[in-house]
N, C-alpha and C positions, 0 to 999 in steps of 0.2 A: 517526318517530324525529328525537329532538332532538339537533343538531350540539353537541358539546360545545366550551365558550368555555375557550381557556386565555388568561390575562392575564400575561404574563409580567413585567411592566414592576416588580411589587415585588420579583421575585427576584434575589438575587446573581447579577452577572455570570457567575461560573464554573457557576452551577446552571443558567442558562437553557437551553443546548442540549441535558444531558444529560436535563432535563425533557422536552424538545420531542420528543427522539426515544424517550423511554420512552413518552409518548402516543400517537407515531406506531406505535411499536411493539405497543402493545395494539389497536391498530385491527382489525378485518377486512377484508377485502377489499370495496372501494366504501364503507365508512366513512370519516368526515372529520373534522377538527375547525377553528375557528378561532383562529388565534393571533391575539393582541393584543399590538403592541410598540409603543414610542416611536420609533422608526425604520424605515426599510427594511431589514429581515435580510439584507443580499446576502452574507455571509460564510456564514449559514446555508443561503442556497441554495445557495451553491458546494457547502457539505457533503453535503447532499441529492443535486447532481448527482453527487459523487464515490460515493456509498453505494446510490443509490436511481434512476440515471438510467432514464428511460424507465415505471418503474414507481409513480411518483407525480404527483399535480396539484397546481399552485402557482394558486391564482386570488385577486387582489387583488381585497378589498370594498370597501377604503377607503383612501386613500394619503397620509395624514399631512394637514397638517404635524405634528400634535401625536398621531395616533394611527394606526397602521397596522394593518388586518384583512386576514389572509390565510386563505383556507379551501386548508387542505392535506388532500387527499385518498390513501387507500391503492388504485391500480389495480390491483395484483396483491399476491398473497398473501407474495411474497419477493422480493428482488433479482434482476433478470434478469439472464440469462449476456448477456455481452457482449464484443466487442474493445477491449482493453486498449492496445494500442500497434500497431505494424508493426515487426516487428524488422527487418526488411529496412531499412525507415528508417532505425533507431537506430543500424546498424551500416554502413551505406552510405557515410559520410563518412569521411574519414582522420582519424585520431587525432594528435593533437600529441603531444610528450615529456610536458608537463604534465597533458595530459588523460586520466591514468589513472584509474581508480574508476566507481563507479556512473554508467551514463548513463540508467540508469532503473530505478524499483522500484516495488512495490506498494504504495500508500499509502490504500486504504480500510482505515477503521479498525477494523470488525468482521470478522475473517478467522481462519482456522487456520493461513494459510499465508504464509510471506514470500517474495520473489522479487526478484530484480535483475539484470539486464544489467549485467556489467562489461566494462569494455575496457580492455585495455593496448596501448599503441602499441610499434612494431616497439623489440624486446629489450627491452621492460619486463618488469619482475618482482614478484610479491608473495613475500617473502622467506618462507623457512620459517617454517612455525609448527605448531601443535599445534592441530586443528580444535576447534569447540565440541562440547559433550555433547549433538550431536542428529546424525542423517544427512543428507546435502547430496546433490541429483542436481544436475548440470552437464551442457548440452547447448550444445556448441559451436557457435555461431552462423555466426562468420566466423574466417578467417586461419588461423592455426597456433601451434602452440608445444608444449613439452612440461611435464609432470606430474611432479616430482621425489617420490617416495615414500621413506619410511623403508630400503628397499631397492633399488632399481630407478627408471629414468625411462619414462613412457609418453608417447608421441607423441600430441598431439592436432591434431585437423583439422576442419573444418567437417562436420559431422554426429554426431561423437561422441557418444554418452549416458554420461556418468562418473560411477560411484558413490562417494561420499566417507563411508565410515563414520565414525560418531561418535569423535572424538578422534585421527583419523587424522592422521600428520604430512604435510604437503603445503606444496609450493613450484610455484610458476606462473610459466613464462618463456614472454613471447611471442616468434613466430619473426619472420622478414624482413618480412612483411606484417602485423604485430599480431596481438591476439587477442581475438576477443569471445565470451561466453559466458553462457548465463543459469542460473542458481541459482535452486533450489525447494528449500525445505524448512519444518518446521514452525515457526509462529513462536515466538520465544523469548519465555519468561515473562518479565515485568518484574520488577526486582531490587526485593523487599520488604523495608524496612528497619524493624527493630523497636528500639523501646528497651531497653536494659539492664535487667535486672531488677533488684529491690534487694539492695545487698551485704550 
């Protein structure tokens, strides 16, 4: 079987990584291709680690200085299940008043879900707002607080699994020990801009 050679040097920079991943996606398990580039593609390697950790091979055949050749092999038919983070480690340190926000987020490029770990310091709030047009599941990891809805207040404590229906009104307030929770929801669709039609 002949190994395909993909020389990305003539390609425009924005086209290189999408082309490489497209070729990789087309491989069967055990197949490989040889990437030819004019530099050591360290950023590409980081992307492979983020997307395909443990399920691909990366072998340098030639290390520059003008030409780099790397054999990239598909070791598994799909990305492997893996641990993304330790939520205990993320939530174990005390947060300061200015630390509110996402302490962790899911960053793989191709996914169906979005997920974040949100941390609020003691007394911190996420002001009242109407949620997006998607359902959100929240798991309280540490601390305590309150979820204020249109009609009532729901106490939050570690272990609580909370359903936020799409477009529901909500406000979060952390208790005296702060509040950390994991959110999971369908990935939001990117906003598509279209040019106006002829007048």
